[in-house]
C-alpha positions as CSV (number, residue, x, y, z in Angstrom):
1,X,9.7,173.7,175.8
2,X,9.9,176.4,178.5
3,X,11.0,179.9,177.6
4,X,14.5,181.0,178.5
5,X,14.9,182.6,182.0
6,X,13.5,186.1,182.1
7,X,11.6,185.7,178.9
8,X,7.8,185.4,178.5
9,X,6.1,182.4,176.9
10,X,6.2,182.9,173.1
11,X,2.6,181.7,173.0
12,X,1.5,184.6,175.3
13,X,4.3,187.2,175.1
14,X,2.4,189.8,177.0
15,X,1.2,187.6,179.8
16,X,0.0,189.4,183.0
17,X,0.4,187.6,186.3
18,X,-1.6,189.0,189.2
19,X,-0.5,188.0,192.7
20,X,-3.2,188.9,195.2
21,X,-2.7,188.8,199.0
22,X,-5.4,189.8,201.5
23,X,-5.8,187.8,204.7
24,X,-9.5,188.7,205.1
25,X,-10.8,189.1,201.6
26,X,-14.4,188.5,202.6
27,X,-14.2,191.7,204.6
28,X,-12.4,193.8,202.0
29,X,-14.1,196.8,200.4
30,X,-11.4,197.5,197.9
31,X,-9.3,194.4,197.2
32,X,-12.3,192.1,196.8
33,X,-13.6,194.5,194.2
34,X,-10.3,194.5,192.4
35,X,-10.0,190.8,192.5
36,X,-13.4,190.5,190.9
37,X,-12.4,193.0,188.3
38,X,-9.3,191.0,187.4
39,X,-11.2,187.7,187.4
40,X,-13.9,189.2,185.2
41,X,-11.3,189.5,182.4
42,X,-10.7,185.8,182.4
43,X,-13.9,185.3,180.4
44,X,-12.9,188.0,177.9
45,X,-10.3,187.9,175.1
46,X,-7.8,189.6,177.4
47,X,-8.1,186.6,179.8
48,X,-6.1,184.4,177.5
49,X,-2.9,186.1,178.7
50,X,-4.0,186.7,182.3
51,X,-3.4,184.6,185.4
52,X,-4.7,185.5,188.8
53,X,-3.3,183.8,191.9
54,X,-5.0,184.5,195.3
55,X,-2.3,183.5,197.8
56,X,-4.5,183.2,200.9
57,X,-6.9,181.0,198.9
58,X,-4.1,178.9,197.5
59,X,-2.0,178.6,200.7
60,X,-4.2,178.9,203.8
61,X,-1.6,176.8,205.6
62,X,1.3,179.1,204.4
63,X,3.0,176.2,202.7
64,X,3.9,177.8,199.4
65,X,4.5,175.8,196.3
66,X,7.7,177.5,195.2
67,X,8.0,175.6,192.0
68,X,4.5,176.5,190.9
69,X,5.0,180.2,191.8
70,X,8.3,180.4,189.9
71,X,6.8,178.7,186.9
72,X,4.0,181.3,186.8
73,X,6.5,184.1,187.2
74,X,8.7,182.8,184.4
75,X,6.0,183.0,181.8
76,X,4.8,186.5,182.7
77,X,5.9,189.9,181.3
78,X,4.0,192.0,183.9
79,X,3.8,190.9,187.5
80,X,1.2,192.6,189.6
81,X,1.3,192.7,193.4
82,X,-2.2,193.5,194.7
83,X,-2.6,193.8,198.4
84,X,-3.6,196.2,201.2
85,X,-0.7,198.0,203.0
86,X,-0.2,196.4,206.5
87,X,2.1,198.3,208.8
88,X,3.6,200.3,205.9
89,X,4.4,197.1,204.1
90,X,2.9,193.9,202.7
91,X,0.7,191.3,204.4
92,X,2.5,188.3,206.0
93,X,1.8,185.7,203.4
94,X,3.0,188.1,200.7
95,X,6.2,188.7,202.6
96,X,6.7,184.9,202.9
97,X,6.0,184.5,199.2
98,X,8.8,187.1,198.5
99,X,11.2,185.4,200.9
100,X,10.7,181.9,199.4
101,X,9.9,182.4,195.8
102,X,12.4,185.2,194.9
103,X,15.3,182.9,195.7
104,X,19.0,183.6,195.4
105,X,20.4,182.1,192.2
106,X,16.9,182.2,190.6
107,X,15.5,185.7,191.0
108,X,18.8,187.5,191.9
109,X,22.5,186.9,192.3
110,X,24.8,185.1,190.0
111,X,22.7,183.2,187.4
112,X,19.6,184.6,189.1
113,X,18.1,186.2,186.0
114,X,14.6,184.5,185.8
115,X,12.8,187.8,186.3
116,X,15.2,190.1,184.4
117,X,13.5,192.5,182.0
118,X,10.0,192.0,183.4
119,X,7.7,194.8,184.8
120,X,6.5,194.9,188.5
121,X,3.4,196.9,189.3
122,X,2.2,197.5,192.8
123,X,-1.6,197.9,193.2
124,X,-2.3,198.7,196.9
125,X,-4.7,200.3,199.3
126,X,-4.3,202.0,202.6
127,X,-6.7,202.4,205.5
128,X,-5.5,205.9,206.2
129,X,-6.5,208.8,203.9
130,X,-4.0,210.4,201.6
131,X,-3.7,213.5,203.7
132,X,-2.5,211.3,206.6
133,X,0.7,210.5,204.7
134,X,2.3,213.9,205.3
135,X,5.1,215.2,207.6
136,X,2.4,217.1,209.6
137,X,0.1,214.2,210.1
138,X,0.1,210.9,212.0
139,X,1.8,208.8,209.4
140,X,4.6,211.4,209.3
141,X,5.9,210.7,205.8
142,X,4.5,211.0,202.2
143,X,3.6,207.6,201.0
144,X,6.5,207.4,198.6
145,X,8.8,207.1,201.6
146,X,7.5,203.5,202.1
147,X,8.1,202.4,198.5
148,X,12.0,201.9,198.5
149,X,11.8,198.3,199.7
150,X,9.5,197.5,196.7
151,X,11.6,199.4,194.3
152,X,14.8,197.8,195.5
153,X,13.3,194.3,195.4
154,X,12.4,194.9,191.7
155,X,15.8,196.3,191.0
156,X,17.7,193.4,192.6
157,X,15.7,191.1,190.4
158,X,16.3,193.2,187.3
159,X,12.7,194.2,187.0
160,X,11.3,197.6,186.1
161,X,9.2,199.1,188.9
162,X,6.1,200.8,187.5
163,X,4.3,203.7,189.1
164,X,2.0,202.2,191.7
165,X,-1.8,202.3,191.6
166,X,-2.9,203.4,195.0
167,X,-6.3,203.9,196.7
168,X,-6.1,205.7,200.1
169,X,-8.7,205.8,202.8
170,X,-10.1,202.4,201.9
171,X,-12.4,202.3,205.0
172,X,-14.2,205.6,204.1
173,X,-13.9,206.0,200.3
174,X,-17.3,206.0,198.5
175,X,-18.7,203.0,196.8
176,X,-18.7,204.9,193.5
177,X,-15.0,205.6,193.9
178,X,-14.2,201.9,194.6
179,X,-16.2,200.9,191.5
180,X,-14.3,203.4,189.3
181,X,-11.0,202.3,190.8
182,X,-11.8,198.7,189.9
183,X,-12.8,199.7,186.4
184,X,-9.6,201.5,185.8
185,X,-7.7,198.5,187.2
186,X,-9.3,196.1,184.8
187,X,-8.8,198.4,181.9
188,X,-5.1,198.7,182.7
189,X,-4.7,194.9,183.0
190,X,-6.4,194.4,179.7
191,X,-4.4,197.1,177.8
192,X,-0.9,196.2,179.0
193,X,1.7,196.8,177.5
194,X,0.0,199.6,175.6
195,X,0.5,202.1,178.4
196,X,1.8,205.4,177.0
197,X,4.0,206.1,180.1
198,X,6.0,202.9,179.6
199,X,7.9,204.4,176.7
200,X,9.2,207.1,179.0
201,X,10.4,204.8,181.8
202,X,14.1,203.9,182.0
203,X,15.3,200.4,181.6
204,X,15.7,198.2,184.7
205,X,18.4,199.1,187.1
206,X,21.4,196.8,187.2
207,X,22.1,195.4,190.7
208,X,24.7,192.7,190.3
209,X,25.2,190.6,193.4
210,X,28.6,188.9,193.4
211,X,29.1,185.2,194.1
212,X,31.0,185.9,197.3
213,X,28.0,187.8,198.7
214,X,26.7,184.5,199.9
215,X,28.7,181.6,201.6
216,X,29.3,178.5,199.6
217,X,26.7,175.7,200.0
218,X,28.9,173.6,202.2
219,X,30.0,176.5,204.4
220,X,26.4,177.6,204.7
221,X,25.4,174.1,205.7
222,X,28.1,174.0,208.4
223,X,27.0,177.3,209.8
224,X,23.4,176.2,209.9
225,X,24.3,172.9,211.7
226,X,26.5,174.8,214.2
227,X,23.7,177.2,215.0
């Protein structure tokens, strides 16, 4: 029997789902190391409650199995989005995954409570160094200015957005720093939910989307055909 919407599988109540998206993983300095760190846990006791899904390996044709992705999400308590920052946002396949998998009526909206109460953790890297994310530098804003779309996506789905784990300057950071970053990442994945800061975070923000926010199915179908 499947768990109720928004609830983790009773057999693995603290399941961690890692969604990885990097269009050129073979050329990655940071995300490839992070992916290996996550996969290394699968052979350890912590691996019994960990699932890692590499989107560009699973869907090189961009044809996403929505049912499979939703099933993986339903059984998780922590959802990790691991990807490099592309043009101040996520890579294209990750965006398509959000568009198709986080569906109205399933992830948000009336009866869309499948993800309610879960945690969302962004683990990302940037090519630019941290000091480039300043009003007096070429990226013009502190990096936090680019996080609201992630935060609001989590809120709309009833999820708690955790403080991101960032590594800036991925092209120039030292090998030792990458290794240490991956070590901390694996440690965090293995120790969830025993993170001290979680007790201090507020509950998920309530963003109720009313039924009338979307046209009825028949009306929507007519509009699509007319278009």
